[in-house]
C-alpha positions as CSV (number, residue, x, y, z in Angstrom):
1,X,1.8,-10.1,-4.1
2,X,2.6,-7.0,-2.5
3,X,6.0,-5.7,-1.4
4,X,5.0,-3.2,0.8
5,X,1.5,-1.9,1.9
6,X,0.6,0.6,-0.7
7,X,0.9,3.7,1.8
8,X,4.0,2.7,2.9
9,X,5.3,2.2,-0.3
10,X,4.5,5.7,-1.1
11,X,6.4,6.8,1.7
12,X,9.2,5.0,1.5
13,X,9.6,5.7,-2.3
14,X,9.1,9.3,-1.6
15,X,12.2,9.5,0.8
16,X,14.2,7.8,-1.8
17,X,13.5,9.4,-5.0
18,X,10.8,11.6,-5.1
19,X,11.7,14.9,-6.3
20,X,8.9,17.4,-7.0
21,X,7.0,21.0,-6.9
22,X,5.6,23.8,-8.9
23,X,6.3,27.2,-9.6
24,X,6.0,29.5,-6.8
25,X,5.8,33.0,-6.1
26,X,9.4,34.6,-4.9
27,X,7.2,36.0,-2.2
28,X,5.8,32.9,-0.8
29,X,9.4,32.0,0.2
30,X,12.2,33.7,2.0
31,X,15.1,35.1,-0.2
32,X,17.8,32.9,1.3
33,X,20.1,30.6,-0.9
34,X,18.5,27.2,0.1
35,X,14.9,28.4,-0.6
36,X,15.9,29.8,-3.9
37,X,17.2,26.5,-4.7
38,X,13.9,25.2,-3.6
39,X,11.8,27.4,-5.9
40,X,14.4,26.4,-8.9
41,X,13.9,22.4,-8.0
42,X,9.8,22.9,-8.1
43,X,9.7,24.7,-11.1
44,X,12.2,22.5,-13.0
45,X,10.3,19.3,-11.8
46,X,6.8,20.8,-12.9
47,X,8.0,21.9,-16.1
48,X,7.8,18.3,-17.1
49,X,10.5,18.9,-19.8
50,X,13.6,16.5,-19.7
51,X,16.1,18.9,-20.9
52,X,15.1,21.6,-18.3
53,X,15.4,18.9,-15.6
54,X,18.6,17.6,-16.5
55,X,20.0,21.4,-17.1
56,X,18.8,21.9,-13.4
57,X,20.6,18.9,-12.2
58,X,24.0,19.8,-13.9
59,X,23.8,23.1,-12.7
60,X,22.4,23.1,-9.2
61,X,22.8,19.3,-7.9
62,X,26.3,17.6,-9.8
63,X,26.6,15.5,-6.7
64,X,23.1,13.6,-7.4
65,X,24.3,9.9,-7.7
66,X,21.9,9.4,-10.8
67,X,22.1,12.3,-13.1
68,X,19.2,10.6,-15.4
69,X,16.0,12.2,-15.2
70,X,13.9,9.3,-16.0
71,X,12.6,8.7,-12.2
72,X,11.8,12.5,-12.1
73,X,9.6,12.7,-15.2
74,X,8.1,9.3,-14.3
75,X,7.2,10.7,-11.0
76,X,6.0,14.0,-12.6
77,X,3.6,11.9,-14.7
78,X,2.2,10.2,-12.1
79,X,1.9,12.8,-9.3
80,X,0.9,15.8,-11.8
81,X,3.3,17.9,-9.8
82,X,3.5,19.2,-6.4
83,X,1.9,22.8,-5.1
84,X,3.5,24.8,-2.2
85,X,1.7,24.8,0.8
86,X,3.9,26.7,3.2
87,X,7.5,26.9,4.3
88,X,8.0,25.7,7.6
89,X,12.0,26.6,8.7
90,X,14.3,28.1,6.5
91,X,17.9,29.1,7.1
92,X,20.6,30.3,4.5
93,X,21.6,26.5,4.3
94,X,18.3,24.5,4.6
95,X,15.1,25.1,3.9
96,X,11.9,22.7,5.0
97,X,8.5,23.3,3.1
98,X,5.1,21.3,3.0
99,X,3.9,20.3,-0.4
100,X,0.8,19.0,-1.6
101,X,0.5,16.6,-4.6
102,X,-1.4,18.0,-7.8
103,X,-2.8,14.3,-8.2
104,X,-4.0,13.6,-5.2
105,X,-4.6,14.5,-1.5
106,X,-1.0,13.6,-0.5
107,X,1.2,15.9,1.5
108,X,4.7,15.8,1.7
109,X,7.6,17.8,3.2
110,X,10.4,18.4,1.2
111,X,14.0,19.6,3.1
112,X,16.7,20.7,0.8
113,X,20.4,21.6,2.5
114,X,22.9,23.6,0.1
115,X,26.5,24.6,0.2
116,X,27.4,27.5,2.5
117,X,29.5,29.5,0.0
118,X,28.5,30.4,-3.7
119,X,26.8,29.0,-5.9
120,X,25.2,27.2,-3.2
121,X,24.8,24.0,-4.9
122,X,22.7,21.5,-3.5
123,X,24.1,19.0,-0.9
124,X,20.8,17.0,0.0
125,X,17.3,16.6,-0.7
126,X,14.6,14.7,1.0
127,X,10.8,14.3,0.3
128,X,8.9,12.3,2.4
129,X,4.9,11.7,2.6
130,X,3.3,13.1,5.8
131,X,-0.3,13.4,7.4
132,X,-2.2,16.3,5.9
133,X,-2.0,18.9,8.2
134,X,-5.4,20.1,9.5
135,X,-5.0,23.5,8.1
136,X,-5.0,22.5,4.5
137,X,-7.7,19.5,5.3
138,X,-9.8,18.6,2.6
139,X,-13.1,19.5,2.9
140,X,-16.0,16.6,3.7
141,X,-18.8,16.5,1.7
142,X,-22.2,15.2,1.8
143,X,-23.2,11.8,0.7
144,X,-25.0,13.4,-2.0
145,X,-22.0,15.4,-2.9
146,X,-19.8,12.7,-2.8
147,X,-22.1,10.4,-4.8
148,X,-21.7,13.1,-7.6
149,X,-18.3,13.8,-7.3
150,X,-17.0,10.4,-7.4
151,X,-18.0,9.5,-11.0
152,X,-16.1,12.8,-12.3
153,X,-12.7,12.2,-10.5
154,X,-12.7,8.3,-11.4
155,X,-13.5,9.2,-15.1
156,X,-11.1,11.7,-15.3
157,X,-8.4,9.1,-14.1
158,X,-9.4,6.7,-16.6
159,X,-9.2,9.4,-19.4
160,X,-5.6,10.0,-18.3
161,X,-5.0,6.0,-18.4
162,X,-4.2,6.3,-14.4
163,X,-7.2,3.7,-13.6
164,X,-8.6,0.7,-14.7
165,X,-10.6,-1.1,-12.3
166,X,-13.7,-1.4,-9.9
167,X,-14.8,0.9,-7.2
168,X,-17.7,0.2,-4.4
169,X,-18.9,2.4,-1.6
170,X,-21.3,1.2,0.7
171,X,-23.0,2.4,4.2
172,X,-24.1,0.1,6.8
173,X,-23.7,-2.9,4.3
174,X,-25.9,-0.9,1.5
175,X,-23.9,0.1,-1.6
176,X,-24.2,3.7,-2.3
177,X,-22.0,3.6,-5.4
178,X,-20.4,1.3,-7.4
179,X,-18.6,1.3,-11.1
180,X,-16.4,-0.5,-13.5
181,X,-13.7,1.0,-15.7
182,X,-11.2,0.4,-18.3
183,X,-10.1,-3.2,-19.7
184,X,-9.9,-6.5,-17.8
185,X,-8.0,-7.5,-21.4
186,X,-6.2,-4.9,-23.2
187,X,-5.3,-7.5,-26.3
188,X,-9.1,-8.6,-26.6
189,X,-10.7,-5.5,-25.7
190,X,-12.6,-7.3,-22.4
191,X,-13.8,-4.8,-20.2
192,X,-13.8,-4.7,-16.3
193,X,-16.8,-5.3,-14.9
194,X,-18.0,-4.9,-11.3
195,X,-17.7,-8.9,-10.7
196,X,-14.1,-8.7,-12.5
197,X,-11.8,-10.4,-9.9
198,X,-8.6,-8.6,-9.4
199,X,-4.9,-9.7,-7.8
200,X,-4.9,-8.0,-4.4
201,X,-1.3,-8.3,-3.1
202,X,-1.1,-7.5,0.6
203,X,-4.9,-7.4,1.3
204,X,-4.4,-11.2,1.6
205,X,-3.1,-10.1,4.9
206,X,-6.3,-9.4,6.4
207,X,-7.6,-12.8,5.7
208,X,-4.4,-14.1,7.1
209,X,-5.0,-12.3,10.3
210,X,-8.7,-13.1,10.9
211,X,-7.7,-16.8,10.3
212,X,-5.1,-16.8,13.1
213,X,-7.3,-15.0,15.5
214,X,-9.8,-17.6,15.1
215,X,-7.4,-20.1,16.4
216,X,-6.6,-17.7,19.3
217,X,-10.3,-17.3,19.9
218,X,-10.8,-21.2,19.8
219,X,-7.8,-21.5,22.5
220,X,-5.5,-23.3,20.0
221,X,-3.2,-20.6,19.5
222,X,-1.6,-18.1,21.8
223,X,-0.6,-14.6,20.9
224,X,2.6,-14.3,23.5
225,X,3.7,-17.8,22.1
226,X,7.3,-18.2,20.2
227,X,6.8,-19.5,16.7
228,X,8.8,-22.5,17.6
229,X,6.3,-23.8,19.8
230,X,4.1,-24.5,16.8
231,X,6.8,-24.8,14.0
232,X,9.0,-27.1,16.1
233,X,11.6,-28.0,13.3
234,X,12.1,-24.6,12.5
235,X,16.2,-24.3,11.6
236,X,16.8,-20.7,13.2
237,X,16.5,-21.6,16.7
238,X,16.8,-17.7,17.9
239,X,13.9,-16.9,15.3
240,X,11.7,-19.9,17.0
241,X,12.4,-18.8,20.2
242,X,12.0,-15.4,20.0
243,X,9.6,-14.2,17.8
244,X,5.8,-14.6,18.9
245,X,2.6,-15.0,17.0
246,X,2.2,-11.3,18.1
247,X,5.4,-10.0,16.5
248,X,4.5,-11.6,13.0
249,X,1.0,-9.9,13.1
250,X,2.6,-6.5,13.6
251,X,5.5,-6.9,11.5
252,X,8.0,-6.5,14.7
253,X,9.7,-9.6,14.8
254,X,12.6,-8.7,12.4
255,X,12.0,-11.7,10.2
256,X,12.8,-10.2,6.8
257,X,11.3,-10.0,3.5
258,X,10.7,-12.5,0.7
259,X,11.7,-10.4,-2.2
260,X,15.2,-10.1,-4.0
261,X,17.3,-12.2,-5.9
262,X,16.6,-15.5,-4.4
263,X,13.1,-15.0,-4.8
264,X,13.3,-13.8,-8.6
265,X,15.6,-16.8,-9.2
266,X,12.8,-19.3,-7.6
267,X,9.5,-17.8,-8.4
268,X,7.9,-20.7,-9.9
269,X,9.3,-23.3,-7.4
270,X,7.7,-21.6,-4.3
271,X,4.5,-23.4,-4.6
272,X,3.9,-23.8,-0.5
273,X,4.7,-22.3,2.4
274,X,7.1,-24.9,3.5
275,X,9.0,-23.9,0.2
276,X,9.4,-20.2,1.7
277,X,10.7,-21.8,4.9
278,X,13.0,-23.7,3.2
279,X,14.4,-21.2,1.3
280,X,14.9,-18.4,4.3
281,X,14.5,-20.7,7.5
282,X,17.9,-20.3,8.1
283,X,18.3,-16.7,8.0
284,X,18.9,-14.5,11.4
285,X,17.3,-12.0,12.8
286,X,17.2,-8.4,11.1
287,X,16.7,-7.1,14.5
288,X,15.8,-8.0,18.4
289,X,12.1,-9.1,18.0
290,X,9.6,-6.2,19.4
291,X,12.1,-3.4,19.1
292,X,10.9,-1.8,16.1
293,X,8.3,-2.1,13.1
294,X,9.6,-3.2,9.6
295,X,7.0,-4.4,7.1
296,X,7.5,-8.3,6.7
297,X,6.1,-10.4,4.0
298,X,7.9,-13.6,5.5
299,X,6.4,-12.7,8.5
300,X,3.1,-13.4,7.1
301,X,4.3,-16.5,5.2
302,X,5.1,-17.7,8.7
303,X,1.7,-17.2,10.0
304,X,0.3,-19.4,7.1
305,X,2.9,-22.2,8.2
306,X,1.5,-21.8,11.9
307,X,-2.0,-21.9,10.9
308,X,-1.5,-25.1,8.8
309,X,0.2,-26.7,11.6
310,X,-2.3,-25.9,14.3
311,X,-5.5,-26.3,12.2
312,X,-4.2,-29.5,10.4
313,X,-5.3,-28.0,7.0
314,X,-3.9,-26.1,4.1
315,X,-3.9,-22.6,4.7
316,X,-6.2,-22.3,1.3
317,X,-8.8,-24.9,2.8
318,X,-8.7,-23.2,6.1
319,X,-9.3,-19.3,5.3
320,X,-11.9,-20.7,2.9
321,X,-13.4,-22.4,5.3
322,X,-13.1,-19.9,8.4
323,X,-13.1,-16.7,6.2
324,X,-14.4,-16.8,2.8
325,X,-17.5,-18.9,3.4
326,X,-18.8,-17.3,6.6
327,X,-18.3,-14.0,5.1
328,X,-20.3,-15.1,1.7
329,X,-17.1,-14.4,-0.4
330,X,-17.8,-16.5,-3.4
331,X,-15.0,-15.1,-5.9
332,X,-12.1,-14.7,-3.3
333,X,-8.9,-17.3,-3.7
334,X,-5.4,-17.8,-4.2
335,X,-5.5,-20.6,-6.9
336,X,-2.4,-21.1,-8.8
337,X,-1.3,-18.8,-11.7
338,X,-1.1,-21.7,-14.0
339,X,-5.0,-22.4,-13.1
340,X,-7.4,-20.5,-15.5
341,X,-9.8,-18.4,-13.6
342,X,-12.4,-17.4,-16.2
343,X,-13.4,-13.8,-14.6
344,X,-9.8,-12.8,-13.3
345,X,-8.3,-9.6,-15.1
346,X,-4.9,-9.5,-16.5
347,X,-2.4,-7.2,-14.5
348,X,-0.8,-4.3,-16.7
349,X,2.7,-2.7,-15.6
350,X,4.9,-0.3,-16.9
351,X,8.7,-1.1,-17.0
352,X,11.1,1.6,-15.6
353,X,11.6,4.2,-18.4
354,X,8.6,2.9,-20.4
355,X,5.0,4.3,-21.1
356,X,3.7,0.9,-22.6
357,X,1.6,-1.5,-20.6
358,X,2.6,-4.8,-20.5
359,X,0.9,-7.8,-18.7
360,X,2.7,-8.5,-15.5
361,X,2.8,-12.5,-16.0
362,X,6.6,-12.9,-15.5
363,X,6.6,-11.2,-12.2
364,X,3.8,-13.2,-10.6
365,X,4.5,-16.1,-7.9
366,X,3.6,-19.5,-8.6
367,X,0.5,-19.0,-6.2
368,X,-0.7,-16.3,-3.8
369,X,-0.4,-17.1,-0.3
370,X,-0.9,-15.8,3.5
371,X,1.4,-12.7,2.8
372,X,-0.4,-11.6,-0.3
373,X,-1.0,-12.6,-4.2
374,X,-4.7,-13.9,-4.1
375,X,-7.7,-12.6,-6.2
376,X,-10.9,-10.9,-5.0
377,X,-13.7,-8.2,-6.0
378,X,-15.0,-5.4,-4.6
379,X,-18.2,-7.4,-3.7
380,X,-16.2,-9.6,-1.7
381,X,-14.5,-6.9,0.0
382,X,-18.0,-5.5,1.2
383,X,-18.9,-8.8,2.3
384,X,-15.8,-9.3,4.2
385,X,-16.1,-6.0,5.9
386,X,-19.7,-6.4,6.8
387,X,-19.0,-10.0,8.2
388,X,-16.0,-8.7,10.3
389,X,-18.3,-5.8,11.8
390,X,-21.2,-7.7,12.4
391,X,-19.1,-10.4,14.4
392,X,-19.5,-13.4,12.1
393,X,-16.1,-14.0,11.8
394,X,-14.7,-13.4,15.5
395,X,-16.5,-12.3,18.5
396,X,-16.7,-8.4,19.3
397,X,-13.5,-8.7,21.9
398,X,-11.3,-10.1,19.0
399,X,-12.7,-8.5,16.6
400,X,-11.3,-5.3,18.6
401,X,-8.0,-6.7,19.2
402,X,-8.0,-7.5,15.4
403,X,-8.5,-4.1,14.2
404,X,-7.0,-1.8,17.1
405,X,-3.3,-0.5,16.4
406,X,-0.6,-1.8,17.9
407,X,2.4,-0.1,16.9
408,X,3.6,3.2,14.9
409,X,3.7,2.5,11.2
410,X,4.4,5.6,9.0
411,X,1.7,7.7,10.2
412,X,-0.7,4.9,11.2
413,X,-1.0,2.3,13.7
414,X,-0.7,-1.5,12.8
415,X,-2.9,-3.8,14.3
416,X,-3.0,-7.6,13.5
417,X,-3.0,-7.3,9.7
418,X,-4.9,-4.0,9.6
419,X,-3.9,-0.6,9.4
420,X,-5.8,1.5,12.0
421,X,-5.7,5.4,10.8
422,X,-7.0,8.4,11.9
423,X,-7.2,11.4,9.4
424,X,-8.6,14.8,10.3
425,X,-10.6,12.9,13.3
426,X,-11.8,10.2,11.6
427,X,-10.9,6.6,12.2
428,X,-10.4,3.8,9.3
429,X,-9.1,0.3,9.4
430,X,-7.9,-1.9,6.6
431,X,-5.0,-2.7,4.4
432,X,-3.9,-2.2,0.8
433,X,-1.9,-4.1,-1.5
434,X,0.3,-3.5,-4.7
435,X,3.0,-4.9,-6.8
436,X,3.7,-4.3,-10.7
437,X,0.4,-4.2,-12.4
438,X,-2.0,-4.9,-9.2
439,X,-3.3,-2.2,-6.5
440,X,-6.2,-2.5,-4.1
441,X,-7.3,-0.6,-1.1
442,X,-10.1,-1.4,1.6
443,X,-11.0,1.2,4.0
444,X,-13.8,0.1,7.1
445,X,-14.9,3.1,8.9
446,X,-16.5,1.7,12.1
447,X,-18.0,4.9,13.5
448,X,-20.1,5.9,10.4
449,X,-20.5,2.6,9.0
450,X,-19.0,3.6,5.6
451,X,-16.7,0.9,3.6
452,X,-14.7,1.8,0.7
453,X,-13.1,-0.8,-1.8
454,X,-11.0,-0.2,-4.7
455,X,-9.2,-2.5,-7.1
456,X,-7.2,-2.0,-10.1
457,X,-5.1,-4.2,-12.7
458,X,-2.7,-1.6,-13.0
459,X,0.3,-0.4,-11.2
460,X,0.3,1.4,-7.5
461,X,-1.1,3.7,-6.7
462,X,-4.0,3.7,-9.3
463,X,-6.5,2.1,-6.5
464,X,-5.3,3.9,-3.7
465,X,-5.5,7.3,-5.1
466,X,-9.0,6.6,-5.7
467,X,-9.7,5.2,-2.0
468,X,-7.8,8.3,-0.6
469,X,-10.2,10.5,-2.6
470,X,-13.1,9.1,-1.3
471,X,-12.0,8.5,2.3
472,X,-10.9,12.1,2.7
473,X,-14.3,13.3,1.6
474,X,-16.7,11.1,3.3
475,X,-18.8,12.4,5.7
476,X,-17.6,12.0,9.1
477,X,-20.9,10.5,10.9
């Protein structure tokens, strides 16, 4: 079950804890106190040496709350370091620079503020993922070039123990590349296959949104209705009267998340959508509905409860009948974790500070639900994308309503359970998912007909790195 969509997770994590850079020539940065600290920061991070990094923190950033370098080393291993693209702004006490992650196409903006007096120790550091500037755009390839480049990139990541899973790329419904890599079960030596099922985290949100829109299309549900019209006994009356279906679908309802101490303590007791409502239903709004965008897993749990109330079916039966079956998705479901699924991979995670892989079993919910936690295959994701774009799930008007962005959401526009993104002039829609031991991404390119699907039984961003590499190089038309 995902806690944040993967791209948003990366952005938030970057702003909070990322530190990075590469050795850079002095001629690339101005000769100011802040810029010199930027250079030192980059060099110490890229050295990938605990002693070097800890010495840097002691000497140049002693006010940093966490003096330990474990976070830095873990992120250095994940990113491979950063290259300096350009310095955007520099004064004596502040510098802002664009960086490029070595292990992916991700760009980031780093800002460093230093003391005005000698020795100009660092006061604050910020690092946030940003859209890659056009002047540093990744070159797009022909389809033939991309088909040749993909296995090289994927196999490089597999060899570095950075990817295990499946990848599929199609155009107009026809597969042009597919592959399976790494182990599905490390202990038993079972390899992943193209039809291996992977837990998909928040990718369930796409299926929940489609299910919701089928009820809207049928006239059984209205987007502007408050949820209290359908969940008539919802405990918190402010939530029931102010939060609409539209708010839930766009993460603008202020309904909060489901993760935290309460979830951890009752993880295996939460077996149905109503169980989540019983646990969180008295909680107040985090903000006025419609006033901002904040990712809310609980909002999609509420949508699952609404689907059940309006349809008279369980969420699982309704999604099966109105999404999976019409799309021909035969390997997608959300059965309880205690139920054996013969072709489902085991998810592997790394605990903070550890390099050892271990099963993510003790982090999983009892059962996936409307917000996430089901399982699927890359072939089923292609079937879903094809059915959606061919209007087998919703008519053309409601499909467009589903996937067209509504609110700003971390460098993209959030639609209804889909991210609507334009990168280097090319539009894609889809959704990712990630949590310990699982990661997935689906990218649909409406203008060119391409579909990219990647699933991994490893920690994020294993699958996202693959989908980003492919998506950034796909032909624009």
